[in-house]
C-alpha positions in Angstrom: -3.9 80.3 18.0 -2.8 83.9 18.1 -1.0 85.4 15.2 2.5 87.0 15.3 1.0 90.3 16.4 -0.8 88.6 19.4 -4.3 89.0 18.0 -6.8 86.3 17.3 -6.4 84.8 13.8 -9.4 86.5 12.2 -8.1 89.9 13.5 -4.6 89.4 12.4 -5.4 91.2 9.1 -5.4 94.4 11.1 -2.0 96.1 11.1 -1.0 97.0 14.7 0.2 100.4 13.6 -3.1 101.2 11.8 -4.1 104.8 12.4 -6.8 105.3 9.8 -10.3 104.2 10.6 -10.8 103.1 7.0 -8.5 100.1 7.6 -11.1 98.8 10.1 -14.1 99.2 7.8 -14.4 95.5 6.9 -14.4 94.5 10.6 -17.6 94.1 12.5 -18.3 95.9 15.8 -17.6 92.7 17.7 -14.2 92.3 15.9 -13.3 95.9 16.6 -14.2 95.4 20.3 -12.0 92.3 20.4 -9.1 94.4 19.0 -9.7 97.0 21.7 -10.0 94.4 24.5 -7.0 92.3 23.3 -4.7 95.3 22.9 -3.3 98.0 25.1 -1.6 99.9 22.3 -2.5 102.4 19.7 -4.5 99.7 18.0 -7.2 99.9 20.5 -7.4 103.7 20.0 -7.7 103.2 16.2 -10.3 100.5 16.6 -12.2 102.7 19.0 -12.0 105.6 16.4 -13.5 103.2 13.8 -16.4 102.4 16.2 -16.8 106.1 16.9 -17.0 107.1 13.2 -19.3 104.2 12.5 -21.8 105.1 15.3 -21.3 108.8 16.1 -24.0 110.2 13.7 -26.5 107.5 14.8 -25.8 108.4 18.4 -26.3 112.1 17.7 -29.6 111.4 15.9 -30.7 109.2 18.9 -29.9 112.0 21.3 -31.4 114.8 19.2 -34.7 112.9 19.1 -34.8 112.7 22.9 -33.3 115.8 24.4 -32.7 119.5 23.8 -30.4 120.2 20.9 -28.2 122.5 23.0 -27.4 119.5 25.2 -26.7 116.9 22.5 -23.0 117.5 22.0 -22.2 117.6 25.8 -24.2 114.4 26.4 -22.6 112.7 23.3 -19.1 113.5 24.6 -20.0 112.1 28.0 -21.3 108.9 26.4 -18.2 108.3 24.4 -16.0 109.0 27.4 -18.1 106.3 29.3 -17.8 103.9 26.4 -14.0 104.4 26.3 -13.7 103.9 30.1 -15.9 100.9 30.1 -15.3 99.0 26.9 -12.6 96.8 28.5 -14.5 95.9 31.6 -18.2 96.6 31.1 -19.0 95.5 27.6 -20.0 91.8 27.9 -20.6 91.0 24.3 -23.8 91.3 22.3 -24.8 94.3 20.3 -22.4 97.3 20.7 -25.1 99.6 19.4 -27.6 98.5 22.1 -24.9 98.9 24.7 -24.0 102.4 23.3 -27.7 103.5 23.4 -28.1 102.2 26.9 -25.2 104.3 28.0 -26.6 107.2 26.1 -30.0 106.8 27.8 -28.6 106.6 31.3 -26.2 109.5 30.6 -29.1 111.6 29.4 -31.2 110.7 32.4 -28.3 111.5 34.8 -27.7 114.8 33.0 -31.3 115.9 33.3 -31.4 114.9 37.0 -28.3 116.9 37.6 -29.7 119.8 35.7 -32.9 119.6 37.7 -31.1 119.4 41.0 -29.0 122.4 40.0 -32.0 124.5 39.0 -33.8 123.5 42.3 -30.7 124.5 44.3 -30.5 127.8 42.4 -34.2 128.5 42.9 -33.8 127.8 46.6 -30.7 130.0 46.9 -32.6 132.8 45.1 -35.6 132.3 47.5 -33.3 132.4 50.5 -31.5 135.5 49.1 -34.9 137.3 48.6 -35.9 136.7 52.3 -32.5 137.2 53.8 -31.8 140.5 55.4 -28.9 142.5 54.0 -25.6 141.9 56.0 -25.8 145.3 57.8 -29.4 144.7 58.9 -28.5 141.2 60.1 -25.6 142.7 62.1 -27.9 145.3 63.7 -30.5 142.6 64.6 -27.9 140.5 66.1 -26.6 143.4 68.2 -30.1 144.2 69.4 -30.8 140.5 70.4 -27.5 140.5 72.3 -28.4 143.7 74.1 -31.9 142.4 75.0 -30.5 139.2 76.4 -28.2 141.2 78.6 -31.2 143.3 79.8 -33.3 140.2 80.5 -30.4 138.8 82.6 -30.5 141.8 84.8 -34.3 141.7 85.4 -35.9 139.6 87.9 -37.2 136.3 86.6 -40.9 137.3 86.9 -40.4 140.6 85.1 -38.3 139.0 82.4 -41.0 136.4 81.7 -43.7 139.0 81.5 -41.6 141.2 79.1 -40.8 138.2 76.9 -44.5 137.4 76.6 -45.2 140.9 75.5 -43.1 141.1 72.4 -43.6 137.9 70.4 -47.3 137.6 70.9 -48.1 141.3 70.2 -49.8 141.6 73.6 -50.6 145.0 74.9 -48.9 146.3 77.9 -52.2 146.5 79.8 -52.8 142.7 79.2 -49.4 141.8 80.5 -49.8 144.2 83.5 -53.1 142.6 84.4 -51.4 139.2 84.2 -48.7 140.5 86.5 -51.2 141.7 89.0 -52.8 138.3 89.0 -56.0 139.2 87.5 
């Protein structure tokens, strides 16, 4: 039977206006999660803060042992945001710490995949940039190609075919001329 504040009886000891995480210390993780899931008020934020303070240092240690120190704070922040977003719908009971570490593990993997993709894209962009002609040179090449196409359109089909064979293959004019003569 719910108490006057709408919480299950064993949680009714928690004041709905509690703002200090110390007031939640005697409650287990499961009880704090019940407070969060049962409430849509400031109580869930206070209970969440209690979970945060209880597990934040352990999470940082977990992450520090598994990833670069410079990434730990960013990953930890992403983990807590996912916990906050999913605690009402995704936590299905059991060990909160195990659930927290599973989120941390997948967040870490996702972060490293994203970082790897970003570095691959950056490397590819650098490679393309190295091989790309400067804008002015590309413009000149484009103009030359347009002019050559116009010239080929004027030539007779046989002459144009012979001339096109000359340039890309590096054939000598004498070889093309002998082909033109049929021999």
